[in-house]
N, C-alpha and C positions, 0 to 999 in steps of 0.2 A: 374823144369825149364819150364816156359811157352813157348808155341809154338809161333813163330813170326806171326803176323797178316798179312794176304794177303792184299796188297794195293787194295783199291776199288775206282772206279770212283765216283766223286760226284753225288749225287742222282739227281741233276738238269741237268746232262749232259748225256742224254740217247743215248749213241752210239749204233746204231742198229747193232747187229752182222751180220745181212744180208748184210748191206752195206760193211762190211769187206769182206764177201764172194764175193760180186760183184767186189770189188777192186782186190781181189785175182784172180778172173776170168779174169779181164782186164790184170793183170800182166802176167797170163799164155798165153793169146792171144798175148801179146807183145813179149814174149820170144819164144813161140811155136805156131805161127799162123797156122791154117789149110790152106793147099794149095793143088792144084791139085785135085786128086781123093778124098782126105780127105775133101777138101773144099766142093765138091759136096755132099758127104755123110752128112757133118755137115749142109749144107744148106737145104737138104731134111728133116733132122731130126728137124731143127729149124722151118721149115714150118709146120710140123706135130705138133710140140710143141705149136705153136701159135694157131692152130686150136683147140687143146686139151684144152688150157687155156680158150678160149672163150666158148667152150662147157661147161666147168665146171662153168664158170661165169653164163651162162644161166641156168644151172641146179640148182644152189644154190639160185638164186634170186627168191623169192616168189612173183609171180605176184599179188596174192590176197592181201598180206600185203602191197605191193606198191600201189595198187589201193585204199585200205582203207585209206592210208595216204593223199589222195587227199583233204580231208576235211581241211587240213591246207595249202591250195594252195598258199596263199600269201607268206608264209615262203619259200616254195619250189621254187616258181617263183623268189624270191629274191636270193636264193642260185644259181639257174641256171643262173640268170643274172650276178652275180658276176663271175661265173666260165666261162661262154661262151660269155660274152659281155665285162665286165669290164677288166678282165684279158687280153683278146686279144687286147683291145684298148691300154692298157698300153704296151703290147708287141710291137704293131705297133708304139707307140710313141717313143720307144727306137731305131728306125731305124737309128737315127742320130749317134748312137754309132758305126755304121759300116762305114768304116773299121778301124777308128782311135783307138777305144777301143776294139772292138770285131771283129774277122775275120768274113767274110760272113757265113762260116759254123757254127761258134759258135752262131752267131746271129740267124740263122735259127733254131738252137737247142733251143735257148732262147724263140723264138716265138712259137715253137712247145710246149714247156713247158706250155705256157700260154693257149694252146688249149686243154690240157689233162683234163679229168673229175676229179672230186673230189674223195677223198678217202671214203671208207665205214667204215672199222673197226677202223682205228685210229681216225677218226672224232667222232665216237661213244665213244671211250675210253676217249678222251680229254673232250668231252661234259660231260660224266659221272664224270670225275675227277673234273670238274669245277662246278658240280651240276646244269647242264642245262637240257633242255628238251630232254631226251635220245630217246623216241619214235620218235620224230620229226627228230632227227639226223639219225636214221636208215632209215627213208623214204627219207630224203634229199640225203643221200649218194646213195641210190638205184636209185632215179630219175636221179641223175647226171651220174651214170654208164650207165643207159639205154640210156640217151640222148647222151652220149659220143660215143657209138657204131657207131652212124651215124654222129654226129656233128663234132667230132674231125677229122676224115679223110677228110670230106668235107671242113671244115675250113682250114685245112692244105693245101689241094690242091688249095684252092682259095687264101689264104694269103701268103703262102710260095712259091707257084708256082713251078718252074722248079726243085728246090731242093727236092721237095716232089713228083715229077712225074707229076704234073699238073693234069688236069681233063681228061686225055686220057681214051679211052675205056679200055685199058689194066689195068690201075691203078684202075679204078672203079671195074673191074672184080675181081682183086686181093683182093680188100677190101671186096667185097661181099662174095667171096669164102673162104677167110681166117678168116674173122671176123664175118660177119653177119650170114652166113649160120650155122656155128657151134653154135653161140649164140642162134639162133632160134631153132636149133635142141635140145639144152639143155633145152630150155623152154618147147618144145613139149614133151620131154621125162622125164620131171621133176617128174611127179607123179609116175613113175616107178623106177627112180634112186635116188630120194631124200633120201629114207631110207638107201640105201647103202652109200651115201655120208655122212650121219649123223653118221653112225657106224664107218666109216673109216676116220674121219675128220683129225686126225693127219697124217695118211699116205698120204692123198690127199694134206695136207699142204706141205709135202716134194715134192710131184709131182709138185705142183705149183711153189715152189721156185727152184727146180731142172730144170724145163722147162725154167724158166726165165734166169737161169744161162747159159743154153745152147744157148738161144737166144742172150745173151750178148756176149758169147764167139764167136759165129758165126759172129756177127756184127763187133766186134772189130778185128777179124781175117781179114775180108774183108777190114776194114779200114787200117790195117797194110799192106796188100798186095797192096792196091791202093795208099799207101804213103801219106795218108791224115794227119798223126799225126805230121809231121814236122812243121805244122802250129801252134801247141799248145806249147806255152812257159810258164814258170812260171809267167811272167808278165801278159800274157793273162788270165791265170787261176785266178790270184789275182783280175784282173779287173772283170772277170765273177762273182766271189764270191761277190764282192762289189755291182755289179748291182743286183744280186739276193737278197742280203740283203735289198736293197732299195725297190725292188719289193715286197718282203714279208712284210716289214714294211708298205708299202702303202696299201696293201690289208687288213692287219689286222686292220689298222686304218679306212679304208673306210667301211669295213663290220660292225665294231662295232658302229661307229657313224652314218653311213648311216641307220642301222637298228633302231637306236634310233629315227632318224628323221622320219622314216616310222611308228613309233608308236608301235614297238614290245616291249614286256616285257623282263625282264632281262634273263629269261631262254631261250627264243627264240633268243635273241641277241647272246647268247653264241653259239647256234647251227649255226647261220648265220656266225659268226666270224670263227669258226673252220671248218665248211664244205665249206664255201665260199672262204677261203684263202689257201686251201690245194690242192695238186695235187697227183694223184695216180701213183706210180712207177710201180705197177703190171699191170695196163692197158696201161700206156704209152710206156713201153719198147717193148712189142710185136707189138704195132701199128707202132712204129718207124721203125722196121725192114721191115714192109710191105711197108711203104711210102717212105723211104729214100734209101733202098738198101745198096750199098757200103759205103754211107756216114752216115749210121745209128749210127756208133760209136760216131761221133762228135755230132750228133743230140740228143743222150740220155745223154751225159755228163752233160749238164745243169740240166736235170731232176734228175739225181742221186745226184748231189750236193744239189739241192733245197730240195730233199726229206729229207736228213739228217738235213739240216738247219731248216726246218719246224718242225721236231720232237723236236729239242733242244729248239727252241723258244716257241713252243706251250706247251711243258711240263712245262716250267717256268710260262707261262701265265695262264695255266689252274689252277695251284696251287694258283696263285694270285687271280683269279676270285673266287675260292672256299673260300679263306680267306675273301674276300670282302663280300661274301654272308652271311657267318656266322663265324666270327672270333673265336667263342668259340669252334667250332668243329675242331679237328685236321685234317690236310690234308694228304692224302696218298702220301708218298714220293717216292714210287717205280714207275719206268717207266712202260708204258703199255707193256703187253707181246709181245714178238717178233712177234707172229702171227698177232697181231693187228697193228704192226708198218710197215709192208711191203706193205700195200695196199695204 
């Protein structure tokens, strides 16, 4: 008698297991939020986790490889423009959605999503799947991450204003101490720690994801204690998903046809489309905790939803691009590895 086959999700539906872990962490924070002394401990640990994450980002990013990629400056400038100019402009254009469609807090989260840097690993994975210019994708993601260390907090303070703490001396000091200093320390110490990071890549992946889960738990616990979640209804969530679907569709269209108008070849257009339309969950979550404080839980919700949406849509699109490039070559139907999908 044959064994029953385990049901499998369709290959075109890459549900990121890490998103399920994030949702589980949110559920834990809703049922058992940290409060009192436990909240102080969790807050201190979260602050340390953010610093550790940005130290590791700095230590992993090869400055030499990034500088070598400057030769393709037009492509990288196009991706940076899409990430830090076009995305924010679309976010600002959605201000009319507040408060009829989105609450002020959800709109602030949507606008913050538009300011986050692009991904590195998943942009590379989808570019490779679509048979695009992979070396350019590596450099484009690296440039975006570097620029995001400074641009994302500054743009958030300027465009979101009070919800992100404004441009006060205290907020700028927190940005420097929690984000910039650890990142620069990682860059300075890279020559000594790069070998260790390479040998323990899998373990450090768990450190990365575990740190982000701690950050999410702390942020959502603060949100529960502050009573901000009574503003989120199923109707509001549905509206947020619809708005994000329009935003993603607009960016995928603008990057693809805009790159064509700028004279880029097909392989480079694939890079611009995937790197220019995506947002980094790993970079955005810790930044939000520094910028939004107790309101970080609502601020990161749009980013978490957008992250899963972009994976699902880009997985389908990458296979379509690959078939269009060479219909005779079979397209890999497996989703990118989890380690590539959390960035």
